[in-house]
C-alpha positions in Angstrom: -60.0 -31.5 -31.3 -56.7 -30.4 -31.6 -55.5 -27.3 -29.7 -52.7 -25.1 -31.0 -49.3 -25.8 -29.8 -47.7 -23.0 -28.1 -44.3 -21.6 -29.1 -43.1 -20.2 -26.0 -39.2 -20.0 -25.7 -37.8 -22.2 -22.9 -37.3 -20.5 -19.7 -33.3 -20.4 -19.5 -32.2 -19.0 -16.1 -30.8 -15.3 -16.4 -27.1 -14.6 -16.9 -25.5 -14.4 -13.3 -24.8 -10.5 -12.3 -21.2 -9.9 -13.6 -18.7 -9.9 -10.7 -17.5 -6.6 -9.5 -13.9 -5.8 -11.4 -13.0 -4.9 -7.7 -13.8 -8.3 -6.2 -10.9 -10.4 -7.3 -8.3 -7.9 -5.8 -10.4 -7.9 -2.4 -10.6 -11.8 -2.5 -6.8 -12.0 -2.6 -5.8 -9.4 0.1 -8.7 -9.7 2.6 -9.5 -13.7 2.2 -6.7 -15.3 0.8 -4.1 -17.1 2.7 -1.6 -16.4 0.2 -1.8 -12.8 0.8 -1.7 -13.4 4.5 1.4 -15.6 3.8 3.1 -12.9 1.6 2.5 -10.0 4.4 4.0 -12.3 7.1 6.7 -13.0 4.8 7.8 -9.1 4.4 7.2 -8.2 8.2 9.3 -11.1 8.8 12.0 -10.1 6.3 11.9 -6.4 7.8 12.1 -7.6 11.3 15.3 -9.5 10.4 16.9 -6.8 8.6 16.1 -4.0 11.0 17.6 -6.6 13.8 20.8 -6.9 11.8 21.0 -3.0 11.3 21.0 -2.3 14.9 23.6 -4.8 15.6 25.9 -2.9 13.1 27.9 0.3 14.2 27.0 2.0 11.0 23.4 2.4 10.3 22.1 3.8 7.4 19.3 5.9 6.3 16.9 4.6 3.6 15.3 8.4 3.2 16.3 10.2 0.1 17.7 13.5 0.6 16.8 16.7 -1.0 18.1 16.9 -4.5 18.7 13.0 -4.7 17.2 11.2 -7.7 16.6 7.5 -8.4 19.6 7.4 -10.6 21.9 9.0 -8.1 20.2 8.5 -4.6 21.6 10.4 -1.8 20.3 9.7 1.9 19.8 11.8 4.7 22.6 11.3 7.2 21.9 9.8 10.3 24.7 11.6 12.5 23.8 9.8 15.9 20.3 10.1 15.8 18.1 7.5 17.2 16.8 4.8 15.0 13.1 4.5 13.7 11.2 2.8 11.3 8.4 4.5 8.9 5.2 2.9 7.8 2.0 3.9 5.5 -1.0 3.0 7.3 -3.7 1.8 5.1 -3.1 -1.7 3.7 0.4 -1.6 5.2 -0.1 -1.8 9.0 -4.0 -1.9 8.9 -6.5 -3.4 6.7 -9.5 -1.3 5.9 -11.6 -4.3 5.8 -15.1 -2.3 6.9 -14.3 0.6 4.1 -13.8 -2.1 1.4 -17.0 -4.1 2.4 -19.2 -1.2 1.9 -17.2 -0.2 -1.3 -18.0 -3.8 -2.5 -21.5 -4.1 -1.1 -22.9 -0.4 -1.1 -24.6 1.8 -4.0 -22.3 2.5 -6.8 -21.1 5.8 -8.1 -20.8 7.3 -4.8 -18.4 10.4 -3.7 -15.1 8.6 -2.9 -13.7 11.6 -0.7 -16.9 12.3 1.4 -17.1 8.5 2.2 -13.5 8.2 2.9 -13.7 11.0 5.4 -16.9 9.3 7.0 -14.8 6.4 7.1 -11.8 7.9 9.0 -14.0 9.4 11.6 -16.4 6.3 12.1 -14.5 3.1 10.9 -11.9 2.6 13.5 -13.7 -0.7 14.8 -13.8 -2.3 11.3 -10.0 -2.7 10.8 -7.2 -5.4 11.6 -3.4 -5.3 11.5 -1.8 -6.8 8.4 -1.1 -10.2 9.1 2.4 -10.1 11.1 2.3 -6.5 11.6 1.7 -6.7 15.4 4.5 -9.1 16.1 6.7 -7.3 13.7 6.1 -3.7 15.4 6.4 -5.3 18.8 9.8 -6.4 17.9 11.1 -3.2 16.6 10.1 -1.6 19.7 11.9 -4.0 22.0 14.8 -3.3 19.8 14.7 0.4 20.7 13.3 1.5 17.2 10.8 3.9 17.4 7.7 3.3 15.2 6.2 6.1 13.0 3.3 6.4 10.9 3.1 8.7 7.6 -0.2 8.5 6.0 -2.5 10.1 4.0 -5.2 10.1 6.2 -6.4 13.7 6.9 -5.1 15.7 9.9 -8.3 16.8 10.5 -9.2 13.3 11.7 -6.0 12.5 13.6 -7.8 11.7 16.9 -9.9 8.8 15.1 -6.7 7.6 13.4 -4.7 7.4 16.6 -7.5 5.5 18.0 -7.8 2.9 15.1 -3.9 2.3 15.3 -4.1 2.0 19.1 -7.3 -0.1 19.1 -5.7 -2.7 16.5 -2.9 -3.3 19.1 -0.2 -1.6 16.8 0.1 1.7 18.6 1.1 3.9 20.0 0.4 6.7 17.5 0.5 10.4 18.4 -0.2 13.0 15.8 3.0 15.0 15.3 5.4 12.7 17.1 5.0 9.2 15.8 2.0 10.1 13.4 2.3 12.1 10.2 -0.7 13.1 8.1 -1.7 14.9 5.0 -2.5 18.4 5.7 0.7 18.5 8.4 2.6 20.7 5.6 1.9 22.2 2.2 2.8 18.9 0.3 -0.6 17.6 -0.1 -0.5 13.9 -0.7 3.2 13.8 -1.2 5.0 12.3 1.6 8.4 13.4 0.7 8.2 16.6 3.1 7.1 14.6 6.2 9.6 12.1 5.5 12.1 14.9 5.6 10.6 16.1 9.2 11.2 12.7 10.4 14.4 12.2 9.2 15.5 15.7 10.5 15.1 13.8 14.0 15.7 10.0 13.5 17.9 7.7 11.9 15.2 5.9 9.6 16.6 2.6 8.8 13.5 0.8 7.3 10.3 1.9 5.7 6.9 0.0 4.6 4.4 0.5 2.4 1.9 -0.8 -0.4 2.7 2.2 -2.8 5.9 3.3 -4.4 5.1 6.7 -3.2 5.7 5.5 0.6 9.3 5.4 -0.3 9.9 8.5 -2.6 7.7 10.7 -4.4 10.1 10.5 -7.2 8.4 7.5 -8.3 5.4 9.7 -9.4 7.5 11.4 -12.1 7.4 8.2 -14.6 5.6 8.9 -17.8 4.0 5.5 -18.5 3.4 2.2 -16.8 6.6 0.4 -18.3 8.9 3.3 -17.3 7.5 3.3 -13.7 8.1 -0.5 -13.3 11.6 -0.2 -14.9 12.3 2.5 -12.0 12.1 -0.2 -9.4 15.2 -2.0 -11.3 17.3 1.0 -11.4 20.9 -0.3 -10.1 20.9 2.7 -7.7 17.5 1.6 -6.0 17.1 -2.0 -6.9 19.1 -3.3 -4.0 16.9 -1.2 -1.5 13.8 -3.9 -2.0 13.8 -6.0 0.9 17.1 -4.1 2.5 15.8 -1.0 3.8 12.3 -0.7 1.7 9.8 -3.1 2.1 6.6 -3.4 -0.1 3.1 -5.1 1.2 0.7 -6.3 -1.3 -2.1 -4.5 -2.2 -4.2 -5.3 -5.6 -7.3 -3.5 -4.7 -6.4 0.3 -5.3 -3.7 2.6 -5.7 -1.0 3.7 -8.2 -0.2 0.3 -9.3 -3.5 -0.4 -11.0 -3.2 1.5 -14.3 -2.2 0.5 -18.0 -4.1 -1.6 -20.4 -3.0 -4.7 -22.3 -0.4 -2.7 -24.5 1.1 -1.3 -21.6 1.2 -4.3 -19.3 2.6 -6.9 -21.8 5.7 -5.9 -24.0 4.9 -6.3 -27.8 7.6 -9.1 -27.8 5.7 -11.1 -25.1 2.3 -11.1 -26.6 0.9 -14.6 -27.8 -2.5 -15.3 -29.3 -3.9 -18.8 -29.3 -4.2 -19.7 -33.2 -7.2 -21.9 -32.4 -9.2 -19.4 -31.1 -10.4 -15.8 -32.2 -9.0 -12.7 -30.5 -11.3 -10.2 -28.5 -10.9 -6.6 -28.4 -8.7 -5.3 -25.8 -8.0 -2.0 -24.4 
């Protein structure tokens, strides 16, 4: 007797889950040796630059004055003020490993603002200095340079932010003196007002951050992705990168992560492999 042969489909393994689009940036910033090396490279260059500036007779401010433009940058005068260096906090002097781990592994579509507020209050133990930051900031202080933090963390959470910076070994940080926060003035997330407050008292000879807004709010006025990139090459400001303005790597979040394929790749630099079909891109 011959039985009926079954026609069951072969049992293929299920497709692997799609990788979180944020994973690649996190792999790079928080896990890779390359990002650590770039961070140390930036801090080393900053330390060298500040050391040279402190030996010079005519120290120059790198904070743009009121009314300045990126085409015509005028700087706050130093006029005998003590030297300072101003830094963003998140992903500049501190790596928010705890928050980003929760972002990657927690439930999707959660409210960012509420979660970030809870992080500011309770995540002080889950941060690390960016590679090279502690050594650099210690060196600046030994040179007689006041280290000041200017961050968009909320003034309501000044205490935990002070603690996070101090516990990471890169402090001291004291709100209103060496720590300035969103809510300290009416500018919201804009930092120019806080920079002006700092520059009124100090000759700011160096600034560091992971977003262009850590150097001037003027960068937020660009109308497109290509225009924003082009602003960094304007002759009047191009020489500041690595000579007063120092950028830290951050491929995880922020103003840098915008634009589709047509914005990122100029039309005269686009190439398609003639042997393979094209796919639709945004």
